[in-house]
C-alpha positions as CSV (number, residue, x, y, z in Angstrom):
1,M,1.0,4.2,-2.2
2,L,-0.3,0.5,-2.6
3,T,1.1,-2.0,-1.2
4,E,0.7,-6.2,-1.5
5,T,-2.1,-5.7,1.1
6,T,-4.1,-3.1,-0.3
7,G,-3.6,-4.1,-3.3
8,A,-5.9,-7.5,-2.6
9,I,-7.7,-5.5,-0.6
10,C,-8.8,-2.9,-3.1
11,L,-9.4,-6.5,-5.7
12,A,-11.5,-7.7,-2.8
13,S,-13.9,-4.4,-3.2
14,I,-13.9,-4.3,-6.7
15,Q,-14.5,-8.7,-7.0
16,R,-17.5,-7.6,-4.3
17,C,-19.2,-5.1,-6.2
18,Q,-19.2,-5.7,-9.8
19,N,-22.3,-7.9,-10.1
20,S,-24.8,-5.6,-7.5
21,I,-23.2,-2.5,-7.1
22,W,-25.3,-0.8,-5.8
23,P,-26.9,-2.5,-2.6
24,N,-29.9,-0.1,-2.2
25,H,-32.1,-1.5,-5.3
26,K,-31.0,-5.3,-5.0
27,E,-34.5,-5.7,-6.9
28,N,-33.3,-4.1,-9.7
29,P,-30.2,-3.8,-9.5
30,M,-28.0,-1.2,-11.6
31,K,-25.3,-2.6,-14.1
32,I,-22.3,0.1,-15.4
33,S,-19.8,-0.8,-17.9
34,A,-17.2,-0.1,-15.8
35,R,-15.0,-2.4,-13.9
36,N,-13.2,-0.9,-11.7
37,V,-15.9,-0.5,-8.8
38,L,-14.8,-0.1,-5.4
39,Q,-17.2,0.4,-2.0
40,G,-15.7,2.8,0.7
41,V,-17.1,5.4,2.7
42,V,-16.7,10.1,2.3
43,K,-13.6,11.3,3.8
44,S,-14.2,14.3,3.0
45,V,-15.5,16.8,0.7
46,N,-14.1,20.1,-0.1
47,H,-16.3,22.0,-2.3
48,G,-14.7,24.9,-4.6
49,A,-17.0,27.8,-6.5
50,V,-17.5,26.0,-9.1
51,N,-15.6,21.8,-8.7
52,S,-16.0,19.8,-5.1
53,E,-12.7,17.7,-4.4
54,I,-14.2,14.5,-2.8
55,V,-12.3,11.9,-0.9
56,I,-13.8,8.5,-0.7
57,E,-11.5,6.1,2.3
58,L,-11.7,2.0,0.6
59,P,-11.1,-0.4,3.7
60,G,-7.7,-1.2,4.7
61,G,-7.8,2.7,4.6
62,V,-6.5,3.8,0.2
63,E,-8.0,7.0,-0.5
64,I,-9.1,7.7,-3.8
65,V,-9.9,10.9,-4.8
66,S,-12.0,12.8,-7.3
67,V,-12.6,15.8,-8.6
68,I,-16.8,16.2,-9.9
69,T,-19.3,19.4,-10.5
70,K,-19.8,21.1,-7.1
71,S,-23.6,20.2,-8.3
72,S,-22.9,16.7,-8.5
73,A,-21.5,16.4,-5.1
74,E,-25.0,18.4,-3.8
75,S,-27.4,16.3,-5.7
76,L,-25.8,12.8,-4.4
77,G,-26.2,14.2,-1.2
78,L,-21.7,14.0,-0.4
79,A,-21.1,14.1,3.3
80,A,-18.4,12.6,5.0
81,G,-18.9,9.7,6.5
82,K,-21.4,8.8,4.2
83,P,-21.1,5.3,1.9
84,A,-19.9,5.6,-1.4
85,F,-18.4,3.8,-4.1
86,A,-15.4,5.6,-6.9
87,V,-16.2,4.4,-10.4
88,V,-13.1,4.0,-12.8
89,K,-13.3,3.7,-15.8
90,A,-10.3,4.8,-18.4
91,S,-9.0,3.7,-20.8
92,N,-5.2,4.1,-19.9
93,V,-3.2,4.4,-16.4
94,M,-0.3,6.2,-17.5
95,I,3.1,5.4,-14.8
96,A,5.6,7.8,-14.2
97,V,8.8,7.8,-12.3
98,E,11.6,11.2,-11.6
């Protein structure tokens, strides 16, 4: 659940990452069209036969979960404790209530 505090932390993470989102490439930083880039640390990687579920923990404890192909997770070297970015590019955000 996002609260006002965790929302502010997420916004701060986005603002820090927007201009130079790949800190290891300062000479020629990669640019990307997605505006929502969240820096965090991989909390867990659960590999399936084809896909892998990746949980990235953001500052403040907010978690982002993504499902990517197993081969992509392996080629990125994703493992618990490794710094990573969650890049969100979406044309729609759906809201649901019960």
